[in-house]
SEPA-654754 format. One record per residue: residue number from 1; residue in one letter; x, y, z of N, C-alpha, C in turn. Coordinates in nm, 4 decimals, decimal comma. Layout:
BEGIN
+-----+------+----------+----------+----------+----------+----------+----------+----------+----------+----------+
| seq | type |      n.X |      n.Y |      n.Z |     ca.X |     ca.Y |     ca.Z |      c.X |      c.Y |      c.Z |
+-----+------+----------+----------+----------+----------+----------+----------+----------+----------+----------+
| NUM |    A |        X |        Y |        Z |        X |        Y |        Z |        X |        Y |        Z |
...
+-----+------+----------+----------+----------+----------+----------+----------+----------+----------+----------+
***
This chain:
BEGIN
+-----+------+----------+----------+----------+----------+----------+----------+----------+----------+----------+
| seq | type |      n.X |      n.Y |      n.Z |     ca.X |     ca.Y |     ca.Z |      c.X |      c.Y |      c.Z |
+-----+------+----------+----------+----------+----------+----------+----------+----------+----------+----------+
|   1 |    M |   1,6588 |   1,3164 |  -0,6463 |   1,5731 |   1,2028 |  -0,6741 |   1,6326 |   1,0790 |  -0,6065 |
|   2 |    P |   1,5492 |   1,0017 |  -0,5370 |   1,6003 |   0,8813 |  -0,4711 |   1,6414 |   0,7746 |  -0,5733 |
|   3 |    D |   1,7240 |   0,6801 |  -0,5271 |   1,7684 |   0,5710 |  -0,6145 |   1,6526 |   0,4821 |  -0,6579 |
|   4 |    K |   1,5538 |   0,4666 |  -0,5707 |   1,4379 |   0,3829 |  -0,6003 |   1,3101 |   0,4661 |  -0,5935 |
|   5 |    I |   1,2100 |   0,4227 |  -0,6674 |   1,0790 |   0,4862 |  -0,6598 |   1,0112 |   0,4340 |  -0,5342 |
|   6 |    R |   0,9708 |   0,5251 |  -0,4482 |   0,9124 |   0,4904 |  -0,3185 |   0,7612 |   0,4787 |  -0,3330 |
|   7 |    V |   0,7094 |   0,3598 |  -0,3062 |   0,5705 |   0,3257 |  -0,3368 |   0,4868 |   0,3138 |  -0,2103 |
|   8 |    G |   0,3643 |   0,3636 |  -0,2197 |   0,2629 |   0,3407 |  -0,1177 |   0,1502 |   0,2604 |  -0,1795 |
|   9 |    I |   0,0939 |   0,1692 |  -0,1035 |  -0,0192 |   0,0888 |  -0,1521 |  -0,1418 |   0,1194 |  -0,0682 |
|  10 |    V |  -0,2523 |   0,1475 |  -0,1352 |  -0,3809 |   0,1675 |  -0,0698 |  -0,4579 |   0,0361 |  -0,0791 |
|  11 |    G |  -0,5065 |  -0,0133 |   0,0350 |  -0,5939 |  -0,1300 |   0,0349 |  -0,5257 |  -0,2639 |   0,0522 |
|  12 |    A |  -0,3968 |  -0,2668 |   0,0764 |  -0,3291 |  -0,3936 |   0,1039 |  -0,3336 |  -0,4154 |   0,2542 |
|  13 |    T |  -0,4059 |  -0,5157 |   0,2961 |  -0,4223 |  -0,5378 |   0,4394 |  -0,3963 |  -0,6825 |   0,4755 |
|  14 |    V |  -0,3543 |  -0,7048 |   0,5979 |  -0,3320 |  -0,8403 |   0,6480 |  -0,4474 |  -0,8857 |   0,7367 |
|  15 |    T |  -0,5500 |  -0,8050 |   0,7475 |  -0,6599 |  -0,8382 |   0,8370 |  -0,7505 |  -0,9446 |   0,7764 |
|  16 |    Q |  -0,8154 |  -1,0191 |   0,8638 |  -0,9070 |  -1,1232 |   0,8199 |  -1,0206 |  -1,0605 |   0,7410 |
|  17 |    G |  -1,0576 |  -1,1248 |   0,6334 |  -1,1625 |  -1,0727 |   0,5473 |  -1,1081 |  -0,9981 |   0,4275 |
|  18 |    G |  -0,9780 |  -0,9692 |   0,4273 |  -0,9163 |  -0,9060 |   0,3117 |  -0,9071 |  -1,0055 |   0,1972 |
|  19 |    S |  -0,8953 |  -0,9560 |   0,0761 |  -0,8941 |  -1,0446 |  -0,0404 |  -0,7635 |  -1,1204 |  -0,0560 |
|  20 |    G |  -0,6553 |  -1,0682 |   0,0009 |  -0,5254 |  -1,1321 |  -0,0129 |  -0,4457 |  -1,0846 |  -0,1327 |
|  21 |    W |  -0,5067 |  -1,0065 |  -0,2229 |  -0,4353 |  -0,9598 |  -0,3419 |  -0,3161 |  -0,8727 |  -0,3055 |
|  22 |    G |  -0,3340 |  -0,7882 |  -0,2061 |  -0,2222 |  -0,7031 |  -0,1656 |  -0,1050 |  -0,7852 |  -0,1159 |
|  23 |    A |  -0,1334 |  -0,8782 |  -0,0246 |  -0,0279 |  -0,9600 |   0,0343 |   0,0292 |  -1,0611 |  -0,0630 |
|  24 |    N |  -0,0553 |  -1,1158 |  -0,1489 |  -0,0135 |  -1,2260 |  -0,2358 |   0,0297 |  -1,1847 |  -0,3762 |
|  25 |    A |  -0,0020 |  -1,0651 |  -0,4179 |   0,0329 |  -1,0230 |  -0,5543 |   0,1075 |  -0,8894 |  -0,5573 |
|  26 |    H |   0,0468 |  -0,7848 |  -0,5067 |   0,1052 |  -0,6516 |  -0,5187 |   0,2356 |  -0,6359 |  -0,4406 |
|  27 |    V |   0,2354 |  -0,6758 |  -0,3144 |   0,3566 |  -0,6587 |  -0,2329 |   0,4727 |  -0,7423 |  -0,2874 |
|  28 |    P |   0,4537 |  -0,8723 |  -0,3151 |   0,5664 |  -0,9490 |  -0,3705 |   0,6153 |  -0,8945 |  -0,5054 |
|  29 |    A |   0,5244 |  -0,8476 |  -0,5881 |   0,5648 |  -0,7931 |  -0,7186 |   0,6511 |  -0,6691 |  -0,7004 |
|  30 |    L |   0,6104 |  -0,5789 |  -0,6126 |   0,6901 |  -0,4578 |  -0,5886 |   0,8268 |  -0,4914 |  -0,5303 |
|  31 |    K |   0,8304 |  -0,5872 |  -0,4395 |   0,9578 |  -0,6229 |  -0,3776 |   1,0519 |  -0,6916 |  -0,4759 |
|  32 |    A |   0,9974 |  -0,7507 |  -0,5814 |   1,0800 |  -0,8182 |  -0,6822 |   1,1382 |  -0,7211 |  -0,7843 |
|  33 |    L |   1,0841 |  -0,6020 |  -0,7927 |   1,1307 |  -0,5032 |  -0,8903 |   1,2452 |  -0,4209 |  -0,8310 |
|  34 |    P |   1,3599 |  -0,4208 |  -0,8948 |   1,4774 |  -0,3579 |  -0,8345 |   1,4717 |  -0,2055 |  -0,8208 |
|  35 |    H |   1,3868 |  -0,1394 |  -0,8962 |   1,3844 |   0,0072 |  -0,8934 |   1,2704 |   0,0648 |  -0,8093 |
|  36 |    Y |   1,2011 |  -0,0236 |  -0,7359 |   1,0882 |   0,0188 |  -0,6528 |   1,1099 |  -0,0257 |  -0,5097 |
|  37 |    E |   1,0576 |   0,0535 |  -0,4166 |   1,0681 |   0,0222 |  -0,2744 |   0,9323 |   0,0461 |  -0,2103 |
|  38 |    L |   0,8788 |  -0,0549 |  -0,1414 |   0,7531 |  -0,0385 |  -0,0697 |   0,7797 |   0,0467 |   0,0529 |
|  39 |    R |   0,7226 |   0,1646 |   0,0565 |   0,7507 |   0,2591 |   0,1632 |   0,6317 |   0,2781 |   0,2570 |
|  40 |    A |   0,5065 |   0,2606 |   0,2054 |   0,3910 |   0,2924 |   0,2889 |   0,2707 |   0,2058 |   0,2543 |
|  41 |    I |   0,1853 |   0,1866 |   0,3554 |   0,0584 |   0,1161 |   0,3399 |  -0,0512 |   0,2080 |   0,3914 |
|  42 |    C |  -0,1631 |   0,2106 |   0,3211 |  -0,2783 |   0,2887 |   0,3651 |  -0,4012 |   0,1986 |   0,3660 |
|  43 |    T |  -0,4668 |   0,1905 |   0,4819 |  -0,5949 |   0,1201 |   0,4927 |  -0,6939 |   0,2160 |   0,5589 |
|  44 |    A |  -0,8166 |   0,1734 |   0,5725 |  -0,9217 |   0,2609 |   0,6251 |  -0,9101 |   0,2869 |   0,7754 |
|  45 |    H |  -0,8346 |   0,2045 |   0,8451 |  -0,8268 |   0,2164 |   0,9907 |  -0,6807 |   0,2203 |   1,0359 |
|  46 |    E |  -0,6531 |   0,3012 |   1,1355 |  -0,5160 |   0,3187 |   1,1827 |  -0,4536 |   0,1873 |   1,2297 |
|  47 |    D |  -0,5289 |   0,1059 |   1,3031 |  -0,4718 |  -0,0187 |   1,3557 |  -0,4388 |  -0,1176 |   1,2449 |
|  48 |    T |  -0,5243 |  -0,1275 |   1,1432 |  -0,4941 |  -0,2207 |   1,0333 |  -0,3812 |  -0,1669 |   0,9456 |
|  49 |    A |  -0,3725 |  -0,0358 |   0,9338 |  -0,2626 |   0,0234 |   0,8570 |  -0,1291 |  -0,0078 |   0,9236 |
|  50 |    K |  -0,1223 |   0,0080 |   1,0546 |   0,0017 |  -0,0198 |   1,1277 |   0,0378 |  -0,1687 |   1,1205 |
|  51 |    A |  -0,0612 |  -0,2548 |   1,1375 |  -0,0360 |  -0,3999 |   1,1325 |   0,0101 |  -0,4426 |   0,9935 |
|  52 |    S |  -0,0529 |  -0,3882 |   0,8918 |  -0,0178 |  -0,4244 |   0,7546 |   0,1201 |  -0,3714 |   0,7167 |
|  53 |    A |   0,1505 |  -0,2497 |   0,7548 |   0,2827 |  -0,1932 |   0,7260 |   0,3913 |  -0,2764 |   0,7933 |
|  54 |    A |   0,3692 |  -0,3160 |   0,9176 |   0,4669 |  -0,3987 |   0,9886 |   0,4836 |  -0,5342 |   0,9200 |
|  55 |    A |   0,3743 |  -0,5952 |   0,8802 |   0,3794 |  -0,7272 |   0,8164 |   0,4493 |  -0,7228 |   0,6810 |
|  56 |    F |   0,4314 |  -0,6136 |   0,6072 |   0,4883 |  -0,6024 |   0,4729 |   0,6257 |  -0,5358 |   0,4715 |
|  57 |    G |   0,6704 |  -0,4877 |   0,5859 |   0,8009 |  -0,4232 |   0,5922 |   0,8023 |  -0,2811 |   0,5406 |
|  58 |    A |   0,6886 |  -0,2142 |   0,5426 |   0,6813 |  -0,0746 |   0,4999 |   0,7105 |   0,0161 |   0,6195 |
|  59 |    E |   0,7802 |   0,1247 |   0,5956 |   0,8184 |   0,2159 |   0,7033 |   0,7023 |   0,2981 |   0,7574 |
|  60 |    R |   0,6033 |   0,3243 |   0,6742 |   0,4966 |   0,4161 |   0,7131 |   0,3592 |   0,3515 |   0,6991 |
|  61 |    A |   0,2694 |   0,3908 |   0,7889 |   0,1309 |   0,3446 |   0,7866 |   0,0387 |   0,4662 |   0,7879 |
|  62 |    F |  -0,0604 |   0,4636 |   0,7017 |  -0,1568 |   0,5734 |   0,6937 |  -0,2987 |   0,5176 |   0,6948 |
|  63 |    H |  -0,3908 |   0,5948 |   0,7514 |  -0,5319 |   0,5583 |   0,7409 |  -0,6115 |   0,6685 |   0,6691 |
|  64 |    R |  -0,5410 |   0,7655 |   0,6194 |  -0,6020 |   0,8694 |   0,5348 |  -0,5209 |   0,8779 |   0,4054 |
|  65 |    F |  -0,5893 |   0,8574 |   0,2937 |  -0,5220 |   0,8619 |   0,1636 |  -0,4533 |   0,9964 |   0,1425 |
|  66 |    S |  -0,5196 |   1,1033 |   0,1801 |  -0,4636 |   1,2367 |   0,1570 |  -0,3304 |   1,2557 |   0,2291 |
|  67 |    D |  -0,3161 |   1,1956 |   0,3471 |  -0,1894 |   1,2057 |   0,4202 |  -0,0778 |   1,1321 |   0,3468 |
|  68 |    M |  -0,1095 |   1,0128 |   0,2946 |  -0,0073 |   0,9387 |   0,2215 |   0,0282 |   1,0104 |   0,0918 |
|  69 |    A |  -0,0718 |   1,0618 |   0,0217 |  -0,0482 |   1,1304 |  -0,1057 |   0,0385 |   1,2554 |  -0,0866 |
|  70 |    A |   0,0281 |   1,3182 |   0,0273 |   0,1044 |   1,4406 |   0,0530 |   0,2426 |   1,4135 |   0,1124 |
|  71 |    H |   0,2685 |   1,2906 |   0,1494 |   0,3956 |   1,2615 |   0,2170 |   0,5124 |   1,2707 |   0,1185 |
|  72 |    P |   0,6192 |   1,3408 |   0,1564 |   0,7320 |   1,3609 |   0,0638 |   0,8136 |   1,2339 |   0,0354 |
|  73 |    E |   0,7948 |   1,1274 |   0,1136 |   0,8695 |   1,0039 |   0,0900 |   0,7903 |   0,8998 |   0,0111 |
|  74 |    V |   0,6782 |   0,9405 |  -0,0467 |   0,5984 |   0,8516 |  -0,1319 |   0,5935 |   0,9138 |  -0,2714 |
|  75 |    D |   0,6512 |   0,8432 |  -0,3684 |   0,6579 |   0,8932 |  -0,5059 |   0,5451 |   0,8408 |  -0,5943 |
|  76 |    L |   0,4944 |   0,7230 |  -0,5622 |   0,3960 |   0,6543 |  -0,6460 |   0,2977 |   0,5828 |  -0,5557 |
|  77 |    I |   0,1687 |   0,5881 |  -0,5901 |   0,0665 |   0,5199 |  -0,5111 |  -0,0044 |   0,4168 |  -0,5979 |
|  78 |    V |  -0,0123 |   0,2947 |  -0,5457 |  -0,0880 |   0,1868 |  -0,6090 |  -0,2194 |   0,1742 |  -0,5336 |
|  79 |    V |  -0,3299 |   0,1829 |  -0,6044 |  -0,4608 |   0,1672 |  -0,5412 |  -0,5109 |   0,0279 |  -0,5729 |
|  80 |    R |  -0,5139 |  -0,0554 |  -0,4708 |  -0,5578 |  -0,1936 |  -0,4843 |  -0,7039 |  -0,1996 |  -0,4415 |
|  81 |    A |  -0,7914 |  -0,2309 |  -0,5348 |  -0,9340 |  -0,2403 |  -0,5049 |  -0,9870 |  -0,3711 |  -0,5602 |
|  82 |    T |  -1,0869 |  -0,4255 |  -0,4926 |  -1,1470 |  -0,5487 |  -0,5412 |  -1,2249 |  -0,5224 |  -0,6687 |
|  83 |    S |  -1,2452 |  -0,6235 |  -0,7477 |  -1,3165 |  -0,6086 |  -0,8746 |  -1,4562 |  -0,5518 |  -0,8549 |
|  84 |    A |  -1,5216 |  -0,5922 |  -0,7486 |  -1,6580 |  -0,5457 |  -0,7239 |  -1,6639 |  -0,3967 |  -0,6930 |
|  85 |    T |  -1,5569 |  -0,3407 |  -0,6351 |  -1,5599 |  -0,1992 |  -0,5980 |  -1,4889 |  -0,1092 |  -0,6965 |
|  86 |    C |  -1,3933 |  -0,1603 |  -0,7725 |  -1,3150 |  -0,0698 |  -0,8565 |  -1,3978 |  -0,0090 |  -0,9686 |
|  87 |    S |  -1,4934 |  -0,0793 |  -1,0227 |  -1,5728 |  -0,0231 |  -1,1324 |  -1,6626 |   0,0896 |  -1,0836 |
|  88 |    R |  -1,7003 |   0,0889 |  -0,9560 |  -1,7835 |   0,1968 |  -0,9010 |  -1,7017 |   0,3232 |  -0,8779 |
|  89 |    R |  -1,5718 |   0,3099 |  -0,8599 |  -1,4875 |   0,4246 |  -0,8252 |  -1,4263 |   0,4915 |  -0,9460 |
|  90 |    I |  -1,4288 |   0,4249 |  -1,0578 |  -1,3643 |   0,4798 |  -1,1774 |  -1,4620 |   0,5656 |  -1,2543 |
+-----+------+----------+----------+----------+----------+----------+----------+----------+----------+----------+
***
């Protein structure tokens, strides 16, 4: 077991039009917690996933949720969804 829980975030993006919750709330909160490490970012598109991972300091970028969920270096996944969309998905 690793020393820290390795976290992937779905929906945290640095692209224009994003809500900013990932960059302004989720990422800083995870980085402030001593037992968690931001390891991966997943967005709908490969280019935004790579840009967001680089901006947030995550080692891995994914554009398919299933790939991130299956990755052995991701222990926990945070799904960040806007209020308007999260109620439709639950």
